[in-house]
All heavy atoms as an XYZ file, in Angstrom:
868
protein
N      -3.175     14.821      4.204
C      -3.105     14.699      2.768
C      -4.426     14.218      2.213
O      -4.780     14.597      1.113
C      -2.009     13.694      2.476
C      -1.728     13.655      0.957
S      -1.109     15.215      0.363
C       0.309     14.771     -0.546
N      -5.202     13.435      2.931
C      -6.460     12.930      2.384
C      -7.456     13.997      2.201
O      -8.482     13.847      1.517
C      -7.028     11.811      3.325
O      -7.287     12.304      4.582
N      -7.246     15.197      2.788
C      -8.166     16.345      2.545
C      -8.134     16.680      1.090
O      -9.100     17.312      0.573
C      -7.748     17.542      3.396
C      -7.892     17.282      4.870
O      -8.631     16.332      5.207
O      -7.315     18.028      5.662
N      -7.070     16.388      0.389
C      -6.943     16.730     -1.035
C      -7.528     15.691     -2.000
O      -7.579     15.888     -3.211
C      -5.493     16.993     -1.424
C      -4.837     18.124     -0.591
C      -4.047     17.811      0.473
C      -5.078     19.419     -0.935
C      -3.522     18.862      1.232
C      -4.526     20.454     -0.171
C      -3.711     20.190      0.877
O      -3.197     21.178      1.565
N      -7.871     14.564     -1.416
C      -8.283     13.419     -2.240
C      -9.668     13.620     -2.836
O     -10.605     13.921     -2.102
C      -8.284     12.143     -1.356
C      -8.694     10.913     -2.066
C      -8.009     10.401     -3.105
C      -9.865     10.217     -1.667
C      -8.402      9.260     -3.792
C     -10.226      9.057     -2.297
C      -9.528      8.574     -3.372
O      -9.880      7.450     -3.961
N      -9.759     13.413     -4.131
C     -11.038     13.454     -4.799
C     -11.033     12.339     -5.824
O     -10.339     12.398     -6.858
C     -11.190     14.826     -5.480
C     -12.600     14.992     -6.147
O     -13.124     14.030     -6.763
O     -13.119     16.111     -6.101
N     -11.780     11.277     -5.485
C     -11.768     10.099     -6.340
C     -11.954     10.381     -7.848
O     -11.350      9.778     -8.648
C     -12.875      9.200     -5.794
C     -12.962      7.866     -6.590
C     -14.093      7.047     -6.089
N     -13.756      6.321     -4.849
C     -14.619      5.728     -4.070
N     -15.909      5.755     -4.361
N     -14.241      5.158     -3.011
N     -12.852     11.270     -8.176
C     -13.125     11.525     -9.568
C     -12.164     12.525    -10.210
O     -11.612     12.309    -11.273
C     -14.598     12.085     -9.668
O     -15.499     11.117     -9.106
C     -14.974     12.257    -11.124
N     -12.019     13.684     -9.556
C     -11.238     14.758    -10.153
C      -9.746     14.425    -10.272
O      -9.106     14.845    -11.213
C     -11.426     16.037     -9.341
C     -12.833     16.614     -9.410
C     -13.204     17.034    -10.847
O     -12.363     17.750    -11.474
O     -14.293     16.661    -11.316
N      -9.240     13.716     -9.271
C      -7.784     13.450     -9.258
C      -7.280     12.686    -10.473
O      -6.147     12.824    -10.927
C      -7.380     12.755     -7.991
C      -7.456     13.680     -6.731
O      -7.846     14.894     -6.920
O      -7.309     13.164     -5.638
N      -8.129     11.817    -11.006
C      -7.795     11.040    -12.141
C      -7.453     11.856    -13.372
O      -6.724     11.424    -14.253
C      -8.865      9.997    -12.442
C      -8.997      8.903    -11.390
C     -10.131      7.963    -11.702
C     -10.242      6.944    -10.568
N     -11.383      6.066    -10.774
N      -8.027     13.060    -13.418
C      -7.792     13.957    -14.566
C      -6.317     14.282    -14.709
O      -5.845     14.591    -15.787
C      -8.636     15.179    -14.456
C     -10.111     14.940    -14.539
C     -10.882     16.211    -14.359
C     -12.382     15.943    -14.436
N     -13.143     17.165    -14.194
N      -5.593     14.244    -13.590
C      -4.206     14.726    -13.607
C      -3.281     13.621    -14.251
O      -2.094     13.885    -14.462
C      -3.715     15.084    -12.219
C      -4.389     16.316    -11.761
C      -5.430     16.304    -10.892
C      -3.927     17.570    -12.181
C      -6.032     17.467    -10.435
C      -4.551     18.800    -11.768
C      -5.620     18.742    -10.911
N      -3.862     12.429    -14.524
C      -3.062     11.440    -15.251
C      -2.680     12.012    -16.600
O      -1.708     11.560    -17.186
C      -3.910     10.159    -15.369
O      -4.216      9.680    -14.074
C      -3.135      9.052    -16.140
N      -3.417     12.955    -17.111
C      -3.104     13.554    -18.441
C      -1.751     14.144    -18.443
O      -1.056     14.163    -19.459
C      -4.173     14.631    -18.726
N      -1.247     14.625    -17.288
C       0.124     15.121    -17.228
C       1.139     14.038    -17.500
O       2.083     14.192    -18.261
C       0.389     15.823    -15.889
C       1.852     16.353    -15.833
C      -0.608     16.984    -15.654
N       0.985     12.911    -16.889
C       1.829     11.766    -17.134
C       1.784     11.352    -18.631
O       2.773     11.077    -19.232
C       1.425     10.533    -16.315
C       1.796     10.557    -14.817
C       0.875     10.226    -13.868
C       3.073     10.895    -14.475
C       1.236     10.195    -12.573
C       3.415     10.899    -13.120
C       2.524     10.526    -12.169
O       2.835     10.537    -10.839
N       0.553     11.319    -19.175
C       0.339     10.908    -20.581
C       1.091     11.870    -21.491
O       1.637     11.458    -22.485
C      -1.117     10.877    -20.905
C      -1.849      9.669    -20.336
C      -3.299      9.680    -20.715
C      -4.052      8.527    -20.094
N      -5.485      8.563    -20.353
N       1.057     13.175    -21.168
C       1.726     14.174    -22.037
C       3.228     14.174    -21.836
O       3.996     14.195    -22.835
C       1.200     15.560    -21.666
C       1.797     16.666    -22.470
C       1.200     18.037    -22.105
C       1.921     19.103    -22.933
N       2.463     20.134    -22.148
N       3.678     14.148    -20.611
C       5.087     14.310    -20.279
C       5.945     13.060    -20.325
O       7.105     13.129    -20.690
C       5.217     15.021    -18.911
C       4.585     16.364    -18.836
C       5.122     17.433    -19.769
O       6.304     17.309    -20.194
O       4.364     18.340    -20.167
N       5.394     11.960    -19.878
C       6.138     10.694    -19.779
C       5.301      9.525    -20.205
O       5.104      8.551    -19.447
C       6.647     10.498    -18.359
O       5.505     10.573    -17.452
C       7.684     11.555    -17.914
N       4.800      9.505    -21.425
C       3.932      8.431    -21.863
C       4.551      7.073    -21.853
O       3.914      6.056    -21.595
C       3.494      8.849    -23.308
C       4.642      9.747    -23.749
C       5.083     10.477    -22.529
N       5.876      7.005    -22.147
C       6.570      5.717    -22.139
C       6.652      5.113    -20.749
O       6.406      3.925    -20.576
C       7.982      5.876    -22.774
C       8.839      6.887    -22.056
O       8.286      7.901    -21.456
O      10.056      6.697    -21.969
N       6.909      5.930    -19.744
C       7.004      5.436    -18.422
C       5.647      5.036    -17.886
O       5.452      4.010    -17.234
C       7.669      6.491    -17.478
C       9.084      6.772    -17.923
C       7.658      6.032    -16.008
C       9.778      7.951    -17.243
N       4.623      5.840    -18.205
C       3.254      5.528    -17.817
C       2.827      4.194    -18.415
O       2.260      3.339    -17.737
C       2.291      6.623    -18.245
C       0.829      6.379    -17.923
C       0.555      6.203    -16.433
C      -0.052      7.493    -18.455
N       3.132      3.960    -19.708
C       2.798      2.702    -20.351
C       3.526      1.546    -19.691
O       2.875      0.478    -19.450
C       3.103      2.766    -21.843
N       4.767      1.723    -19.364
C       5.508      0.642    -18.685
C       4.932      0.365    -17.319
O       4.802     -0.791    -16.954
C       6.974      1.026    -18.599
N       4.625      1.414    -16.563
C       4.055      1.204    -15.207
C       2.671      0.514    -15.330
O       2.370     -0.419    -14.612
C       3.844      2.532    -14.498
C       3.096      2.352    -13.231
C       3.716      1.871    -12.079
C       1.768      2.674    -13.119
C       3.032      1.660    -10.899
C       1.045      2.484    -11.954
C       1.698      2.015    -10.812
N       1.853      0.935    -16.320
C       0.562      0.338    -16.492
C       0.668     -1.184    -16.845
O      -0.134     -2.005    -16.331
C      -0.246      1.080    -17.560
O      -0.506      2.381    -17.150
N       1.613     -1.490    -17.709
C       1.796     -2.855    -18.072
C       2.268     -3.700    -16.857
O       1.797     -4.814    -16.625
C       2.837     -2.988    -19.230
N       3.195     -3.138    -16.097
C       3.671     -3.754    -14.861
C       2.544     -3.999    -13.855
O       2.340     -5.121    -13.389
C       4.746     -2.899    -14.264
C       5.203     -3.323    -12.901
C       5.906     -4.516    -12.672
C       4.894     -2.595    -11.766
C       6.251     -4.911    -11.388
C       5.262     -2.935    -10.515
C       5.971     -4.075    -10.316
N       1.747     -2.944    -13.612
C       0.674     -3.053    -12.692
C      -0.404     -4.065    -13.125
O      -0.894     -4.881    -12.330
C      -0.026     -1.650    -12.516
C      -0.938     -1.589    -11.316
O      -0.438     -1.725    -10.189
O      -2.174     -1.499    -11.549
N      -0.623     -4.125    -14.428
C      -1.562     -5.089    -15.042
C      -1.043     -6.539    -14.814
O      -1.879     -7.434    -14.519
C      -1.808     -4.853    -16.470
O      -2.528     -3.608    -16.637
N       0.207     -6.711    -14.962
C       0.796     -8.040    -14.799
C       0.731     -8.480    -13.290
O       0.359     -9.613    -13.036
C       2.276     -8.058    -15.234
N       0.981     -7.589    -12.408
C       0.960     -7.859    -10.963
C      -0.451     -8.277    -10.571
O      -0.651     -9.196     -9.763
C       1.481     -6.676    -10.117
C       1.167     -6.856     -8.654
C       3.000     -6.443    -10.362
N      -1.465     -7.543    -11.058
C      -2.855     -7.754    -10.653
C      -3.665     -8.514    -11.712
O      -4.916     -8.364    -11.683
C      -3.483     -6.417    -10.243
C      -2.878     -5.873     -9.004
C      -1.999     -4.868     -9.074
C      -3.193     -6.376     -7.796
C      -1.373     -4.334     -7.892
C      -2.587     -5.946     -6.624
C      -1.723     -4.883     -6.665
N      -3.011     -9.298    -12.543
C      -3.709    -10.138    -13.525
C      -4.605    -11.096    -12.773
O      -4.268    -11.618    -11.769
C      -2.690    -10.902    -14.388
N      -5.799    -11.249    -13.307
C      -6.791    -12.131    -12.659
C      -6.302    -13.584    -12.608
O      -6.638    -14.269    -11.634
C      -8.143    -12.025    -13.404
N      -5.579    -13.991    -13.552
C      -5.180    -15.388    -13.689
C      -3.671    -15.467    -13.965
O      -3.058    -14.505    -14.347
C      -5.915    -16.075    -14.813
C      -7.429    -16.083    -14.770
C      -8.005    -16.882    -13.654
O      -7.395    -17.884    -13.236
O      -9.057    -16.553    -13.131
N      -3.117    -16.641    -13.724
C      -1.755    -16.888    -14.098
C      -0.704    -16.554    -13.062
O       0.464    -16.639    -13.324
N      -1.109    -16.211    -11.876
C      -0.171    -15.913    -10.775
C      -0.286    -16.981     -9.763
O      -1.283    -17.708     -9.620
C      -0.514    -14.518    -10.172
C      -0.581    -13.418    -11.195
C       0.687    -12.591    -11.350
N       1.832    -13.263    -11.847
C       2.276    -13.229    -13.098
N       1.658    -12.541    -14.021
N       3.361    -13.884    -13.437
N       0.757    -17.108     -8.950
C       0.768    -18.143     -7.868
C      -0.169    -17.732     -6.728
O      -0.861    -18.556     -6.138
C       2.191    -18.291     -7.291
C       3.100    -18.973     -8.272
C       2.703    -20.392     -8.592
O       2.363    -21.172     -7.712
O       2.768    -20.800     -9.807
N      -0.245    -16.477     -6.403
C      -1.067    -15.981     -5.282
C      -2.363    -15.556     -5.901
O      -2.416    -14.725     -6.788
C      -0.438    -14.790     -4.535
C       0.913    -15.212     -3.895
C      -1.372    -14.276     -3.469
C       1.684    -14.018     -3.281
N      -3.501    -16.134     -5.388
C      -4.840    -15.732     -5.985
C      -5.072    -14.224     -5.858
O      -4.597    -13.569     -4.947
C      -5.796    -16.506     -5.137
C      -5.011    -17.671     -4.611
C      -3.646    -17.165     -4.378
N      -5.794    -13.682     -6.833
C      -6.010    -12.209     -6.882
C      -6.551    -11.663     -5.591
O      -6.111    -10.582     -5.158
C      -6.976    -11.914     -8.049
C      -7.328    -10.443     -8.252
C      -6.051     -9.647     -8.518
C      -8.322    -10.272     -9.335
N      -7.485    -12.338     -4.951
C      -8.033    -11.833     -3.711
C      -6.927    -11.517     -2.691
O      -6.927    -10.473     -2.006
C      -9.069    -12.794     -3.090
C      -9.598    -12.303     -1.769
C     -10.706    -13.225     -1.212
C     -10.146    -14.427     -0.527
N     -11.212    -15.164      0.215
N      -5.964    -12.443     -2.599
C      -4.914    -12.281     -1.598
C      -3.938    -11.228     -2.057
O      -3.394    -10.434     -1.193
C      -4.235    -13.612     -1.328
C      -5.198    -14.637     -0.763
C      -5.541    -15.768     -1.463
C      -5.797    -14.428      0.484
C      -6.481    -16.634     -0.978
C      -6.726    -15.273      1.003
C      -7.076    -16.416      0.263
O      -7.972    -17.260      0.801
N      -3.657    -11.090     -3.318
C      -2.799    -10.018     -3.835
C      -3.444     -8.669     -3.533
O      -2.785     -7.702     -3.165
C      -2.501    -10.155     -5.337
C      -1.495    -11.236     -5.574
C      -1.163    -11.391     -7.064
N      -2.211    -12.255     -7.630
C      -2.801    -12.056     -8.808
N      -2.464    -11.032     -9.551
N      -3.704    -12.929     -9.217
N      -4.740     -8.613     -3.700
C      -5.480     -7.331     -3.388
C      -5.458     -7.064     -1.902
O      -5.278     -5.919     -1.488
C      -6.897     -7.375     -3.940
C      -7.007     -7.276     -5.427
C      -6.519     -6.025     -6.042
O      -6.233     -5.034     -5.350
O      -6.388     -5.977     -7.276
N      -5.600     -8.114     -1.056
C      -5.549     -7.858      0.396
C      -4.109     -7.459      0.792
O      -3.930     -6.614      1.666
C      -5.941     -9.118      1.179
C      -7.454     -9.412      1.118
C      -7.722    -10.903      1.582
C      -8.218     -8.386      1.877
N      -3.075     -7.978      0.136
C      -1.708     -7.564      0.422
C      -1.565     -6.075      0.025
O      -0.993     -5.283      0.782
C      -0.684     -8.408     -0.374
C      -0.651     -9.853      0.200
C       0.681     -7.814     -0.350
C       0.074    -10.887     -0.742
N      -2.088     -5.764     -1.137
C      -1.973     -4.308     -1.618
C      -2.732     -3.389     -0.667
O      -2.239     -2.290     -0.358
C      -2.566     -4.226     -3.010
N      -3.858     -3.839     -0.164
C      -4.601     -3.074      0.781
C      -3.831     -2.836      2.066
O      -3.678     -1.736      2.524
C      -5.909     -3.722      1.140
C      -6.728     -3.037      2.276
C      -7.084     -1.606      1.951
C      -7.930     -3.889      2.598
N      -3.197     -3.913      2.577
C      -2.350     -3.775      3.795
C      -1.173     -2.812      3.558
O      -0.871     -1.988      4.403
C      -1.872     -5.155      4.238
N      -0.553     -2.943      2.394
C       0.529     -2.057      2.062
C       0.080     -0.608      1.968
O       0.710      0.325      2.524
C       1.302     -2.433      0.779
C       2.302     -1.428      0.351
C       1.978     -3.846      0.971
N      -1.065     -0.429      1.353
C      -1.670      0.933      1.276
C      -1.983      1.504      2.623
O      -1.782      2.703      2.870
N      -2.464      0.688      3.480
C      -2.747      1.173      4.880
C      -1.435      1.541      5.612
O      -1.348      2.509      6.281
C      -3.532      0.132      5.621
C      -4.978      0.003      5.036
C      -3.642      0.431      7.138
C      -5.802     -1.177      5.589
N      -0.423      0.673      5.419
C       0.845      0.889      6.040
C       1.480      2.201      5.531
O       2.036      2.966      6.329
C       1.796     -0.289      5.726
O       1.190     -1.504      6.263
C       3.139     -0.126      6.403
N       1.442      2.408      4.187
C       2.008      3.631      3.666
C       1.086      4.820      3.772
O       1.421      5.915      3.434
C       2.431      3.461      2.203
O       1.291      3.105      1.426
C       3.468      2.356      2.041
N      -0.155      4.582      4.177
C      -1.206      5.579      4.300
C      -1.570      6.280      3.023
O      -1.725      7.491      2.989
C      -0.848      6.518      5.441
C      -0.771      5.891      6.787
C      -0.432      6.795      7.916
O       0.221      7.821      7.738
N      -0.861      6.405      9.133
N      -1.604      5.458      1.961
C      -1.996      5.993      0.609
C      -3.466      5.813      0.441
O      -3.953      4.678      0.247
C      -1.183      5.255     -0.471
S      -1.703      5.742     -2.157
N      -4.244      6.872      0.503
C      -5.646      6.809      0.391
C      -6.084      6.286     -0.988
O      -7.101      5.587     -1.089
C      -6.300      8.211      0.748
C      -5.960      9.182     -0.324
C      -7.794      8.065      0.906
N      -5.275      6.583     -2.036
C      -5.672      6.042     -3.368
C      -5.577      4.546     -3.363
O      -6.407      3.880     -3.913
C      -4.690      6.619     -4.415
C      -4.734      8.098     -4.548
C      -3.796      8.936     -3.918
C      -5.711      8.734     -5.304
C      -3.828     10.306     -4.046
C      -5.770     10.075     -5.466
C      -4.828     10.886     -4.791
O      -4.889     12.224     -4.921
N      -4.509      3.982     -2.759
C      -4.300      2.530     -2.704
C      -5.430      1.910     -1.831
O      -5.950      0.837     -2.198
C      -2.948      2.165     -2.125
S      -1.568      2.684     -3.203
N      -5.729      2.526     -0.688
C      -6.741      1.967      0.196
C      -8.077      1.955     -0.543
O      -8.829      0.903     -0.525
C      -6.853      2.802      1.480
C      -5.560      2.636      2.290
C      -8.065      2.365      2.301
C      -5.372      3.703      3.397
N      -8.433      3.027     -1.256
C      -9.662      3.081     -1.969
C      -9.716      1.984     -3.045
O     -10.648      1.136     -3.066
C      -9.760      4.474     -2.638
C     -11.077      4.697     -3.333
O     -12.028      3.942     -3.211
O     -11.180      5.715     -4.053
N      -8.729      2.016     -3.928
C      -8.773      1.009     -5.086
C      -8.705     -0.439     -4.612
O      -9.461     -1.266     -5.053
C      -7.618      1.341     -6.017
N      -7.771     -0.719     -3.735
C      -7.468     -2.110     -3.400
C      -8.534     -2.702     -2.466
O      -8.786     -3.914     -2.476
C      -6.059     -2.334     -2.916
C      -5.020     -2.062     -4.005
N      -4.968     -2.920     -5.133
C      -4.201     -1.063     -4.170
C      -4.038     -2.381     -5.914
N      -3.537     -1.284     -5.418
N      -9.145     -1.873     -1.651
C     -10.268     -2.423     -0.818
C     -11.423     -2.804     -1.748
O     -12.039     -3.853     -1.561
C     -10.715     -1.419      0.271
O     -11.187     -0.243     -0.312
N     -11.722     -1.951     -2.669
C     -12.814     -2.287     -3.630
C     -12.434     -3.481     -4.493
O     -13.280     -4.372     -4.754
C     -13.084     -1.084     -4.582
C     -13.728      0.082     -3.795
C     -14.031      1.250     -4.743
O     -14.689      1.032     -5.772
N     -13.622      2.424     -4.382
N     -11.174     -3.512     -5.010
C     -10.775     -4.636     -5.809
C     -10.765     -5.963     -5.035
O     -11.090     -7.005     -5.510
C      -9.373     -4.368     -6.400
C      -9.395     -3.271     -7.429
O     -10.437     -2.902     -7.958
N      -8.225     -2.777     -7.753
N     -10.396     -5.854     -3.748
C     -10.385     -7.087     -2.926
C     -11.777     -7.636     -2.745
O     -11.999     -8.815     -2.860
C      -9.739     -6.785     -1.562
N     -12.734     -6.720     -2.538
C     -14.103     -7.157     -2.384
C     -14.616     -7.726     -3.678
O     -15.255     -8.804     -3.690
C     -14.979     -5.976     -1.896
C     -16.515     -6.321     -2.004
C     -14.681     -5.589     -0.470
N     -14.320     -7.116     -4.808
C     -14.682     -7.638     -6.105
C     -14.081     -9.043     -6.350
O     -14.691     -9.914     -7.027
C     -14.251     -6.788     -7.271
C     -15.050     -5.482     -7.367
C     -14.435     -4.604     -8.499
C     -15.089     -3.182     -8.395
N     -14.382     -2.277     -9.270
N     -12.874     -9.260     -5.734
C     -12.205    -10.599     -5.925
C     -12.718    -11.575     -4.836
O     -12.179    -12.706     -4.815
C     -10.681    -10.407     -5.814
N     -13.696    -11.167     -4.028
C     -14.242    -12.167     -3.081
C     -13.930    -11.934     -1.635
O     -14.315    -12.727     -0.774
N     -13.203    -10.849     -1.281
C     -12.804    -10.621      0.116
C     -14.065    -10.274      0.964
O     -14.952     -9.555      0.441
C     -11.756     -9.542      0.216
N     -14.033    -10.690      2.170
C     -15.106    -10.379      3.129
C     -14.701     -9.236      4.032
O     -13.488     -8.873      4.030
C     -15.383    -11.645      4.008
O     -14.220    -11.831      4.824
C     -15.719    -12.876      3.187
N     -15.669     -8.682      4.758
C     -15.343     -7.629      5.741
C     -14.298     -8.156      6.735
O     -13.453     -7.412      7.179
C     -16.571     -7.134      6.443
C     -17.445     -6.218      5.561
O     -16.930     -5.772      4.544
O     -18.581     -5.916      5.973
N     -14.444     -9.408      7.143
C     -13.495    -10.001      8.076
C     -12.089    -10.024      7.499
O     -11.153     -9.727      8.236
N     -11.984    -10.344      6.227
C     -10.659    -10.373      5.633
C     -10.093     -8.943      5.468
O      -8.892     -8.724      5.692
C     -10.712    -11.048      4.249
C     -10.914    -12.544      4.433
C     -11.212    -13.238      3.077
O     -11.968    -12.650      2.250
O     -10.738    -14.383      2.907
N     -10.944     -7.950      5.140
C     -10.479     -6.565      5.062
C      -9.982     -6.161      6.501
O      -8.929     -5.491      6.597
C     -11.598     -5.667      4.606
C     -12.117     -5.815      3.166
C     -13.269     -4.931      2.912
C     -11.018     -5.568      2.189
N     -10.730     -6.550      7.509
C     -10.414     -6.143      8.868
C      -9.035     -6.773      9.250
O      -8.151     -6.111      9.828
C     -11.447     -6.594      9.864
N      -8.808     -8.047      8.929
C      -7.579     -8.705      9.270
C      -6.385     -8.073      8.484
O      -5.329     -7.940      9.067
C      -7.689    -10.185      9.070
C      -8.538    -10.867     10.129
C      -8.461    -12.392     10.043
O      -7.504    -12.942      9.484
O      -9.440    -13.007     10.559
N      -6.657     -7.723      7.245
C      -5.534     -7.084      6.445
C      -5.196     -5.759      7.122
O      -4.000     -5.427      7.207
C      -6.043     -6.834      5.014
N      -6.199     -5.009      7.592
C      -5.893     -3.756      8.216
C      -5.120     -4.006      9.564
O      -4.215     -3.229      9.898
C      -7.232     -3.000      8.592
N      -5.487     -5.058     10.321
C      -4.724     -5.344     11.523
C      -3.286     -5.824     11.268
O      -2.374     -5.512     11.988
C      -5.496     -6.392     12.388
C      -6.635     -5.779     13.060
C      -7.990     -6.144     12.977
C      -6.633     -4.754     14.089
N      -8.749     -5.380     13.777
C      -7.943     -4.469     14.480
C      -5.660     -4.003     14.662
C      -8.265     -3.532     15.489
C      -5.876     -2.995     15.631
C      -7.251     -2.808     15.990
N      -3.117     -6.540     10.156
C      -1.790     -6.937      9.770
C      -0.938     -5.680      9.482
O       0.196     -5.565      9.971
C      -1.783     -7.862      8.506
C      -0.409     -8.006      7.909
C      -2.340     -9.273      8.900
N      -1.499     -4.733      8.736
C      -0.804     -3.501      8.473
C      -0.484     -2.712      9.705
O       0.606     -2.236      9.891
C      -1.678     -2.619      7.534
N      -1.453     -2.744     10.645
C      -1.231     -2.037     11.931
C      -0.083     -2.656     12.705
O       0.751     -1.965     13.301
C      -2.537     -2.061     12.714
O      -3.554     -1.410     11.966
C      -2.423     -1.300     14.066
N      -0.092     -4.030     12.737
C       0.960     -4.720     13.478
C       2.325     -4.434     12.834
O       3.329     -4.273     13.555
C       0.687     -6.221     13.453
N       2.409     -4.423     11.513
C       3.698     -4.169     10.875
C       4.140     -2.740     11.123
O       5.354     -2.494     11.399
C       3.616     -4.429      9.314
C       3.331     -5.919      9.073
C       4.864     -3.986      8.592
C       4.388     -6.874      9.635
N       3.273     -1.783     11.087
C       3.671     -0.385     11.418
C       4.145     -0.263     12.841
O       5.115      0.368     13.111
C       2.505      0.571     11.177
C       2.427      1.049      9.730
C       1.384      2.198      9.556
N       1.775      3.424     10.120
C       2.358      4.391      9.440
N       2.597      4.275      8.169
N       2.633      5.552     10.032
N       3.399     -0.893     13.733
C       3.796     -0.825     15.156
C       5.115     -1.589     15.365
O       5.993     -1.091     16.083
C       2.705     -1.507     16.011
N       5.266     -2.727     14.722
C       6.514     -3.475     14.856
C       7.723     -2.691     14.262
O       8.839     -2.714     14.859
N       7.458     -1.958     13.219
C       8.488     -1.161     12.612
C       8.931     -0.022     13.594
O      10.115      0.278     13.722
N       7.938      0.576     14.249
C       8.260      1.554     15.198
C       9.048      0.996     16.388
O      10.055      1.618     16.910
N       8.649     -0.152     16.840
C       9.379     -0.826     17.918
C      10.861     -1.156     17.533
O      11.755     -0.885     18.207
C       8.620     -2.147     18.291
C       9.404     -3.056     19.176
C       9.573     -2.805     20.511
C       9.986     -4.183     18.639
C      10.316     -3.689     21.340
C      10.737     -5.066     19.442
C      10.898     -4.799     20.772
O      11.602     -5.653     21.542
N      10.970     -1.795     16.350
C      12.273     -2.208     15.915
C      13.196     -0.985     15.580
O      14.367     -1.005     16.031
C      12.143     -3.106     14.641
N      12.660      0.002     14.959
C      13.443      1.181     14.711
C      13.778      2.011     15.893
O      14.770      2.701     15.976
C      12.874      2.027     13.561
C      13.047      1.435     12.235
N      12.214      0.474     11.705
C      13.979      1.626     11.273
C      12.650      0.099     10.480
N      13.724      0.790     10.238
N      12.854      1.907     16.891
C      13.088      2.562     18.169
C      14.376      2.065     18.845
O      15.112      2.821     19.533
N      14.703      0.818     18.580
C      15.955      0.263     19.147
C      17.140      1.000     18.571
O      18.253      1.005     19.200
C      16.062     -1.209     18.844
C      14.992     -2.036     19.550
C      15.047     -3.501     19.294
N      14.960     -3.782     17.862
C      14.773     -5.000     17.378
N      14.667     -6.029     18.151
N      14.710     -5.178     16.077
N      17.015      1.598     17.394
C      18.152      2.274     16.823
C      18.510      3.525     17.726
O      19.683      3.954     17.694
C      17.790      2.806     15.397
C      17.773      1.694     14.350
C      17.323      2.322     13.013
C      19.139      1.030     14.154
N      17.563      4.045     18.419
C      17.843      5.159     19.325
C      18.866      4.749     20.369
O      19.760      5.447     20.748
C      16.557      5.667     20.026
N      18.716      3.415     20.836
C      19.688      2.949     21.841
C      21.045      2.735     21.199
O      22.096      3.082     21.707
C      19.210      1.662     22.458
C      17.787      1.724     23.003
C      16.873      0.760     22.676
C      17.362      2.794     23.774
C      15.582      0.811     23.145
C      16.113      2.835     24.295
C      15.168      1.882     23.966
N      20.985      2.122     19.995
C      22.221      1.792     19.307
C      22.980      3.088     18.902
O      24.168      3.201     19.169
C      21.935      0.988     18.031
C      23.149      0.632     17.170
C      22.703     -0.181     15.945
C      23.878     -0.467     15.034
N      23.444     -1.255     13.911
N      22.275      3.968     18.300
C      22.867      5.243     17.745
C      23.159      6.200     18.851
O      24.047      7.082     18.791
C      22.028      5.816     16.652
C      21.779      4.937     15.435
C      20.820      5.478     14.524
C      23.108      4.582     14.754
N      22.373      6.094     19.930
C      22.572      7.012     21.069
C      23.675      6.517     22.011
O      23.954      7.114     23.012
N      24.270      5.369     21.690
C      25.283      4.771     22.486
C      24.794      4.185     23.826
O      25.311      4.459     24.947
N      23.712      3.392     23.736
C      23.129      2.758     24.941
C      24.218      2.074     25.719
O      25.114      1.400     25.175
C      22.060      1.756     24.515
N      24.208      2.229     27.034
C      25.161      1.622     27.899
C      26.354      2.558     28.148
O      27.134      2.392     29.098
N      26.457      3.578     27.289
C      27.520      4.584     27.495
C      27.113      5.698     28.463
O      27.905      6.466     28.880
C      27.929      5.237     26.163
C      28.484      4.221     25.205
O      28.897      3.133     25.657
O      28.491      4.495     23.960
N      25.818      5.751     28.770
C      25.284      6.840     29.516
C      24.935      6.388     30.974
O      24.380      5.327     31.160
C      24.004      7.411     28.866
C      24.240      7.801     27.457
N      24.947      8.861     27.038
C      23.733      7.230     26.304
C      24.954      8.932     25.766
N      24.203      7.948     25.278
N      25.223      7.155     31.913
C      24.840      6.921     33.346
C      23.625      7.690     33.627
O      23.486      8.865     33.299
C      25.997      7.354     34.266
C      27.303      6.557     34.076
C      27.187      5.157     34.576
O      26.527      4.892     35.612
N      27.812      4.237     33.866
N      22.628      7.047     34.239
C      21.371      7.760     34.605
C      21.198      7.616     36.112
O      21.384      6.690     36.735
C      20.174      7.116     33.906
C      20.205      7.317     32.418
N      19.866      8.549     31.863
C      20.593      6.562     31.381
C      19.990      8.511     30.506
N      20.443      7.258     30.209
């Protein structure tokens, strides 16, 4: 999917949202602005951006990775913090695979089969 990513050109397609669903776009923009407000939140912006980066890595959203890695750095994140956020995301993805893999035993009737 990242083969289709173009940092500059892709933003032009926001015009479709503006034309077709301006009310929803405005609500989303207000929500996003509140979540990432520089002040007035319990979690400092740098950490919210690092969380967003980790989520973006976990969901493999190149747009989120691009924006939130830059925003995290602007908010004071170091390369070490970016690296740890990436490793947190990696651990969660791996842990999800491990945990959901257990469903194969549960749903496959583990213990019901003779090998």
